[in-house]
C-alpha positions, 0 to 999 in steps of 0.5 A: 301473672304480672306479679309473677314476672315481677317476683321474677324480675326482682329474684334475678337481680338479687342473685346477680347482686349476690355475686361477681362473674368470678365468684363461681357457680350460678347454681350457688350464688351464696357460696363464693370464693372470698380470697384471691391473690395474684401479681400487680404492677403499676405506674404513677406520675405526680406534680410536685411543688417545693423550694430547693435552693440551688447553689453553685460555688457556695452561692445561691443561684435560684431554686426549684419550685416545680418537680415531677416524679414517676414511680414504676411498681410490681409485686404481689396482691391480694383481696378478700371479700367480706361480702359481695360488695365490700373487700379489703385487700392490699400488695407488697412489691419493689418500686423505682422511684425517678424525680426530676427537677428543673429551673431556669437561671436569670439570664447574664450577658456574654462579652459579645452582648449576647444573653447566656441562659442556662438551666439547671437540671436536678434528678433523684433516683431510688428503688423502695420496698412498697406496701399498700392496704385498701378497701373498696365497695362494688356497686350492685349490678356492676363491677364498678367500685370506689375506694380509699388506700394508703401506700408506704414506701421505704426508699434505699439505693438513692442517687442524685444529679445536679447539671447546669445546661446552655439553653440560649438560642445559639446553645453550643456555639461555645465550645467551653461551656454546654454542659456541666455537672455541679457538686453539692446537690444532696437531696434524698427521699424521706425514710417513710414516704406515705401515700394515702388516695382515693380510686376508682376501679373495674374488675374485669372477669377473665375466666370463673376464678379469675379477674383483672382488678384496675384501679385509678388512684389520686392522692397526696404525698404531704412529705417527699424529700428530707429536710425540704418543703416538698409535696406531690399530687400523684396519680396512679393506675394499678393493674393486678391479676388476681385468682381464686386461693 
């Protein structure tokens, strides 16, 4: 009797391992939908390292050394299951890139002996056509997965801005200077930005034939800006609603 119970449990585990809740009928675990498609959205944030000189009146003031980039994306996604455990997929879409940089200059002394402290704030923004491919492995008996991905971004419609702002203790007391826009800040994104990453994910079954794919990525951008040493460590959350095709 114990042997039959053990065999029944083993068969139940095997059936579960051969399918996901969104694959289809429990009566036919070996016959499941392989191709899914739908819409996706993502947000990412990066910690940037660089060394961009800041020029004022053609004179070197200081350098941007730290920055941050936020990326918002929407698009379409697809996923193809090679087996109940392995899949590959990807997405294409439109993204908005927003990079911010800040650096405080060395204090200088005013005529009244009070220190003048200014901060340089640079911003770079752009839209981009993006594409990503990924492969993942789903663990047996669960909807958790791990995988790797490579994303490509082609920026267009770029804009830049550099301002100098008074951040002294008595900032705003001088009506002649509180903030001014500087010219000559002509930083642009690379023609092609490459983003390799590793991720963990979970597929939430919504109903028979559809699921919500969520993945959390950690990756590295080896080059972001043209003619500059600019690298990024980024984190991205991606969600895709996929249904059987």
